[in-house]
MDTraj code that builds the backbone (N, CA, C; nanometers):
import mdtraj as md
import numpy as np

residues = "UNK UNK UNK UNK UNK UNK UNK UNK UNK UNK UNK UNK UNK UNK UNK UNK UNK UNK UNK UNK UNK UNK UNK UNK UNK UNK UNK UNK UNK UNK UNK UNK UNK UNK UNK UNK UNK UNK UNK UNK UNK UNK UNK UNK UNK UNK UNK UNK UNK UNK UNK UNK UNK UNK UNK UNK UNK UNK UNK UNK UNK UNK UNK UNK UNK UNK UNK UNK UNK UNK UNK UNK UNK UNK UNK UNK UNK UNK UNK UNK UNK UNK UNK UNK UNK UNK UNK UNK UNK".split()
xyz = np.array([
    [0.1031, -0.1464, 0.0123],
    [-0.0331, 0.0422, -0.0143],
    [0.0666, 0.1381, -0.0060],
    [0.2174, 0.1077, 0.0511],
    [0.2981, 0.2233, 0.0330],
    [0.3192, 0.3086, -0.0851],
    [0.2748, 0.2002, -0.2118],
    [0.2943, 0.2883, -0.3510],
    [0.1654, 0.3349, -0.3920],
    [0.0649, 0.2848, -0.3542],
    [-0.0368, 0.3598, -0.4063],
    [-0.0740, 0.4991, -0.3185],
    [-0.0024, 0.5002, -0.1569],
    [-0.0143, 0.6219, -0.0705],
    [0.1273, 0.7655, -0.1872],
    [0.1815, 0.6622, -0.2024],
    [0.2786, 0.7390, -0.3110],
    [0.2668, 0.8259, -0.4045],
    [0.1374, 0.7150, -0.4646],
    [0.0651, 0.7758, -0.5517],
    [0.0089, 0.8771, -0.5550],
    [-0.0621, 0.8783, -0.4576],
    [-0.1541, 0.9501, -0.3604],
    [-0.1345, 1.1122, -0.3998],
    [-0.0239, 1.0977, -0.3320],
    [0.0500, 1.2282, -0.2462],
    [0.1291, 1.3383, -0.3959],
    [0.1671, 1.2275, -0.4838],
    [0.2002, 1.3333, -0.6148],
    [0.1306, 1.3741, -0.6750],
    [-0.0191, 1.3062, -0.6627],
    [-0.1290, 1.3068, -0.7569],
    [-0.2076, 1.4653, -0.7278],
    [-0.2028, 1.4848, -0.5535],
    [-0.2425, 1.5968, -0.4949],
    [-0.1514, 1.6847, -0.5220],
    [0.0025, 1.6727, -0.4921],
    [0.0890, 1.8028, -0.5250],
    [0.0483, 1.8590, -0.6520],
    [0.0542, 1.7403, -0.7605],
    [-0.0060, 1.8323, -0.9103],
    [-0.0558, 1.8793, -0.8896],
    [-0.2536, 1.8447, -0.8571],
    [-0.3297, 1.8855, -0.8571],
    [-0.3310, 2.0541, -0.7807],
    [-0.2420, 1.9985, -0.6749],
    [-0.1983, 2.1466, -0.6117],
    [-0.1453, 2.2828, -0.6992],
    [-0.0486, 2.2101, -0.7494],
    [0.0687, 2.2950, -0.8373],
    [-0.0320, 2.3610, -0.9889],
    [-0.1304, 2.2772, -1.0387],
    [-0.1370, 2.3206, -1.1469],
    [-0.3158, 2.3648, -1.1287],
    [-0.3711, 2.3809, -1.0379],
    [-0.4692, 2.4606, -1.0099],
    [-0.5476, 2.3641, -1.1195],
    [-0.5799, 2.2253, -1.0809],
    [-0.7009, 2.1353, -1.1577],
    [-0.7338, 2.0249, -1.0215],
    [-0.8659, 1.9371, -0.9976],
    [-0.8758, 1.8952, -0.9462],
    [-0.7911, 1.7314, -0.9672],
    [-0.8479, 1.6747, -0.8641],
    [-0.7396, 1.5429, -0.8520],
    [-0.7926, 1.4514, -0.9813],
    [-0.9588, 1.4615, -0.9877],
    [-0.9437, 1.3922, -1.1339],
    [-0.9516, 1.4173, -1.2523],
    [-0.9201, 1.5971, -1.3159],
    [-0.8362, 1.6242, -1.3895],
    [-0.7072, 1.5570, -1.4429],
    [-0.6475, 1.5625, -1.3213],
    [-0.5001, 1.5757, -1.3297],
    [-0.4850, 1.3817, -1.3463],
    [-0.6001, 1.2689, -1.3113],
    [-0.5819, 1.1332, -1.3206],
    [-0.6364, 1.0773, -1.4790],
    [-0.7462, 1.1862, -1.5229],
    [-0.7644, 1.2208, -1.6661],
    [-0.6662, 1.2227, -1.7506],
    [-0.5939, 1.3217, -1.6987],
    [-0.4995, 1.3974, -1.8157],
    [-0.3901, 1.2420, -1.8216],
    [-0.3611, 1.1858, -1.7112],
    [-0.2501, 1.1393, -1.7248],
    [-0.3190, 0.9839, -1.7597],
    [-0.4434, 0.9384, -1.7793],
    [-0.5087, 0.7988, -1.8208],
    [-0.4429, 0.8899, -2.0030],
    [-0.4855, 0.9588, -2.0356],
    [-0.5010, 1.0175, -2.1608],
    [-0.3876, 1.0368, -2.2315],
    [-0.2564, 1.0242, -2.1965],
    [-0.0977, 1.0830, -2.1865],
    [-0.0941, 0.9211, -2.2262],
    [-0.1324, 0.8216, -2.1256],
    [-0.0421, 0.6458, -2.1448],
    [-0.1300, 0.6078, -2.2246],
    [-0.2686, 0.6299, -2.2664],
    [-0.3505, 0.5630, -2.4042],
    [-0.2740, 0.6202, -2.4906],
    [-0.2292, 0.7632, -2.4985],
    [-0.1808, 0.7539, -2.6358],
    [-0.0823, 0.7128, -2.6945],
    [0.0260, 0.7054, -2.5768],
    [0.1560, 0.6619, -2.6119],
    [0.1409, 0.4626, -2.6276],
    [0.0523, 0.4292, -2.5480],
    [0.0277, 0.3040, -2.5921],
    [-0.0748, 0.2381, -2.7260],
    [-0.1392, 0.3452, -2.7380],
    [-0.1770, 0.3581, -2.9111],
    [-0.0683, 0.4170, -3.0510],
    [0.0013, 0.5059, -2.9961],
    [0.0985, 0.5313, -3.0951],
    [0.2507, 0.3836, -3.1226],
    [0.2721, 0.3392, -2.9920],
    [0.3265, 0.2150, -3.0476],
    [0.2303, 0.0974, -3.1274],
    [0.1019, 0.0792, -3.0376],
    [0.0470, -0.0236, -3.1180],
    [-0.0129, -0.0086, -3.2814],
    [0.0112, 0.1423, -3.3262],
    [0.0342, 0.1690, -3.4690],
    [0.1705, 0.1495, -3.5372],
    [0.2567, 0.1633, -3.4839],
    [0.3755, 0.1326, -3.5051],
    [0.3941, -0.0480, -3.5939],
    [0.3396, -0.0903, -3.4880],
    [0.3178, -0.2509, -3.5224],
    [0.1980, -0.2684, -3.6291],
    [0.1056, -0.2076, -3.5961],
    [-0.0174, -0.1758, -3.7682],
    [0.0648, -0.1546, -3.8863],
    [0.1723, -0.0446, -3.8518],
    [0.2126, -0.0219, -3.9710],
    [0.2914, -0.1098, -4.0635],
    [0.4003, -0.2136, -3.9197],
    [0.4569, -0.3149, -3.9860],
    [0.4371, -0.4521, -4.0382],
    [0.3144, -0.4471, -3.9998],
    [0.2232, -0.5631, -3.9985],
    [0.2735, -0.6452, -3.9624],
    [0.3009, -0.6178, -3.8041],
    [0.3338, -0.7362, -3.7163],
    [0.2183, -0.7755, -3.6041],
    [0.1079, -0.7345, -3.6156],
    [0.0246, -0.6971, -3.5857],
    [-0.1302, -0.6968, -3.6343],
    [-0.2478, -0.7645, -3.5654],
    [-0.3500, -0.7412, -3.6679],
    [-0.4188, -0.6455, -3.5650],
    [-0.5673, -0.5807, -3.5740],
    [-0.6539, -0.4991, -3.6313],
    [-0.7235, -0.5839, -3.4697],
    [-0.7878, -0.6841, -3.4749],
    [-0.8702, -0.7923, -3.3810],
    [-0.7029, -0.7508, -3.2073],
    [-0.6173, -0.8061, -3.2522],
    [-0.5074, -0.8504, -3.1594],
    [-0.5024, -0.7046, -3.0973],
    [-0.4792, -0.6072, -3.1795],
    [-0.4478, -0.4756, -3.0786],
    [-0.5558, -0.4230, -3.0441],
    [-0.6891, -0.4144, -3.0970],
    [-0.7996, -0.3934, -2.9997],
    [-0.8542, -0.4506, -2.8473],
    [-0.7776, -0.6089, -2.8617],
    [-0.7929, -0.6920, -2.7660],
    [-0.7135, -0.6313, -2.6162],
    [-0.5818, -0.5893, -2.7197],
    [-0.4373, -0.5018, -2.6060],
    [-0.5148, -0.3793, -2.5377],
    [-0.5422, -0.3288, -2.6300],
    [-0.6289, -0.1776, -2.5629],
    [-0.7152, -0.1944, -2.5350],
    [-0.8410, -0.2614, -2.5416],
    [-0.9361, -0.2972, -2.4792],
    [-1.0182, -0.1875, -2.5283],
    [-1.0407, -0.1551, -2.6814],
    [-1.1598, -0.0924, -2.7673],
    [-1.2121, -0.1716, -2.8786],
    [-1.3014, -0.0859, -2.9076],
    [-1.3666, -0.1296, -2.9948],
    [-1.3302, -0.1036, -3.1908],
    [-1.3007, -0.2244, -3.2439],
    [-1.1772, -0.1589, -3.3937],
    [-1.3082, -0.1004, -3.4528],
    [-1.4404, -0.0363, -3.4364],
    [-1.4666, 0.1299, -3.4829],
    [-1.3866, 0.1813, -3.4614],
    [-1.3294, 0.2127, -3.2797],
    [-1.2963, 0.3452, -3.1966],
    [-1.1328, 0.3152, -3.2996],
    [-1.0846, 0.2413, -3.3043],
    [-0.9275, 0.1963, -3.3353],
    [-0.9549, 0.2502, -3.5023],
    [-1.0236, 0.2421, -3.5792],
    [-1.0135, 0.2741, -3.7127],
    [-1.0997, 0.4053, -3.7085],
    [-1.1297, 0.4535, -3.6529],
    [-1.1659, 0.6300, -3.6193],
    [-1.0285, 0.6453, -3.5511],
    [-0.8952, 0.6174, -3.4677],
    [-0.7718, 0.6899, -3.4768],
    [-0.7252, 0.6771, -3.5304],
    [-0.7164, 0.5991, -3.6177],
    [-0.6198, 0.5756, -3.7407],
    [-0.6567, 0.6789, -3.8652],
    [-0.7981, 0.6639, -3.8439],
    [-0.8342, 0.7881, -3.9107],
    [-0.7463, 0.9739, -3.9118],
    [-0.8172, 0.9236, -3.7469],
    [-0.7452, 1.1176, -3.7208],
    [-0.5970, 1.1024, -3.7468],
    [-0.5600, 1.0223, -3.7178],
    [-0.3511, 1.0187, -3.6861],
    [-0.3325, 0.9983, -3.8667],
    [-0.4139, 0.9653, -3.9815],
    [-0.3518, 0.9812, -4.0983],
    [-0.2662, 0.9021, -4.1462],
    [-0.3552, 0.7634, -4.1128],
    [-0.3490, 0.6224, -4.1203],
    [-0.3705, 0.5583, -4.1897],
    [-0.3205, 0.5157, -4.3753],
    [-0.3572, 0.4692, -4.4407],
    [-0.4276, 0.2880, -4.3977],
    [-0.5361, 0.3037, -4.4345],
    [-0.5915, 0.1687, -4.4293],
    [-0.7169, 0.1056, -4.5222],
    [-0.6985, -0.0116, -4.4942],
    [-0.8526, -0.0389, -4.6312],
    [-0.9469, -0.0449, -4.5491],
    [-1.0709, -0.0262, -4.6300],
    [-1.1769, 0.0441, -4.5820],
    [-1.2659, -0.1090, -4.6492],
    [-1.3541, -0.1846, -4.5939],
    [-1.4363, -0.2760, -4.6881],
    [-1.5791, -0.2295, -4.6672],
    [-1.6469, -0.2591, -4.7783],
    [-1.7747, -0.1939, -4.7971],
    [-1.8351, -0.3275, -4.8163],
    [-1.9227, -0.2680, -4.6863],
    [-2.0280, -0.4560, -4.6925],
    [-2.1437, -0.3966, -4.7455],
    [-2.1892, -0.3533, -4.8548],
    [-2.3296, -0.2952, -4.8835],
    [-2.4066, -0.3889, -4.9628],
    [-2.5719, -0.4495, -4.9515],
    [-2.6225, -0.4961, -5.0321],
    [-2.6167, -0.5435, -5.1720],
    [-2.5504, -0.4628, -5.2544],
    [-2.5673, -0.4429, -5.3801],
    [-2.3968, -0.4930, -5.4284],
    [-2.3056, -0.5179, -5.3388],
    [-2.2040, -0.5996, -5.3590],
    [-2.2761, -0.7107, -5.3473],
    [-2.3362, -0.7513, -5.2413],
    [-2.3247, -0.9304, -5.2367],
    [-2.4159, -0.9672, -5.3284],
    [-2.4814, -0.9012, -5.3920],
    [-2.5927, -0.9922, -5.4635],
    [-2.5338, -1.0085, -5.6016],
    [-2.4815, -0.9400, -5.6324],
    [-2.4033, -0.9544, -5.7841],
    [-2.2846, -1.0251, -5.7732],
])
top = md.Topology()
chain = top.add_chain()
for i, resn in enumerate(residues, 1):
    res = top.add_residue(resn, chain, resSeq=i)
    for name in ("N", "CA", "C"):
        top.add_atom(name, md.element.get_by_symbol(name[0]), res)
traj = md.Trajectory(xyz[None], top)
């Protein structure tokens, strides 16, 4: 429990120094580390060493969210159009 108390005291110290609440500090840290993990996974995706299913399982996000992140970061990916017209023909 010593580690948790140290983390809590550092979060309180950051909150006092930055004029933010503890929840805002934790949210900012979550966003930072999530973006860091996503960037690492995108490198694997570009090298084709990991598939989308494996990446989304590791990041615990949906496929749609991952493709939206790829679109926002302007990474090329293949879009599959599953419309009824293509299936019938």
